C-alpha positions as CSV (number, residue, x, y, z in Angstrom):
1,M,122.7,-14.9,-17.5
2,C,123.3,-16.8,-14.7
3,N,120.0,-18.7,-13.1
4,T,120.1,-17.8,-9.5
5,K,116.8,-19.2,-7.6
6,P,115.2,-17.4,-5.0
7,I,115.4,-18.1,-1.2
8,I,112.1,-19.5,0.1
9,K,111.7,-19.6,4.0
10,R,109.9,-22.5,5.3
11,P,107.3,-22.5,8.3
12,N,109.7,-24.2,10.7
13,G,112.3,-21.4,10.2
14,K,114.8,-23.1,7.5
15,T,115.3,-21.8,4.0
16,K,115.3,-23.6,0.5
17,N,116.1,-22.7,-2.9
18,G,112.7,-22.0,-4.9
19,R,111.5,-22.7,-8.3
20,G,111.3,-19.2,-9.0
21,F,110.9,-15.2,-8.4
22,S,107.0,-14.3,-7.5
23,P,105.6,-12.1,-9.6
24,N,105.5,-9.2,-6.5
25,E,109.2,-9.5,-6.5
26,L,109.8,-8.8,-10.0
27,A,107.5,-5.8,-9.6
28,K,109.3,-4.8,-6.9
29,A,112.5,-5.1,-8.7
30,G,110.7,-3.1,-11.7
31,I,110.7,-5.5,-14.3
32,T,108.0,-7.6,-15.6
33,C,107.7,-11.3,-16.0
34,T,108.0,-11.2,-19.9
35,Q,111.3,-9.3,-19.2
36,A,112.1,-11.8,-16.6
37,N,111.8,-14.6,-18.8
38,Q,114.0,-12.8,-21.8
39,L,116.6,-12.4,-19.3
40,G,116.5,-15.9,-18.3
41,I,115.0,-15.1,-15.0
42,S,113.0,-18.2,-13.5
43,V,109.2,-16.9,-12.5
44,D,107.1,-19.1,-10.2
45,F,103.2,-17.8,-10.6
46,R,102.1,-19.8,-7.7
47,R,104.4,-17.6,-5.2
48,K,102.4,-14.7,-3.7
49,S,105.0,-13.7,-1.1
50,E,107.8,-10.9,-1.6
51,H,111.4,-11.4,0.4
52,E,113.5,-8.2,0.5
53,S,116.9,-10.4,-0.1
54,N,115.2,-11.8,-3.2
55,I,114.4,-8.3,-4.3
56,E,118.0,-7.4,-3.9
57,I,119.0,-10.7,-6.1
58,L,117.1,-9.7,-8.8
59,K,118.5,-6.2,-8.9
60,T,121.9,-7.2,-9.1
61,Q,120.8,-9.8,-11.8
62,I,119.1,-6.9,-13.7
63,A,122.2,-4.4,-13.2
64,A,124.4,-7.2,-14.4
65,A,122.2,-7.6,-17.4
66,K,122.4,-4.3,-18.5
67,T,126.0,-3.7,-18.1
68,E,126.4,-7.0,-20.6
69,A,124.3,-5.4,-23.1
């Protein structure tokens, strides 16, 4: 599985690659933190925000993992 990183929005309006997806984003995508670790998706427990673009990235990764299995 490809280790893609989430997109984090900085206060100055710029974006950067984050350490991992927030638990809230994982919940919105329909998986738990344990399942994310098994799929090779990094989780950053310090993050509390939810970004729709990251949720869409997670959904595509989950769909790709299901087709591989």
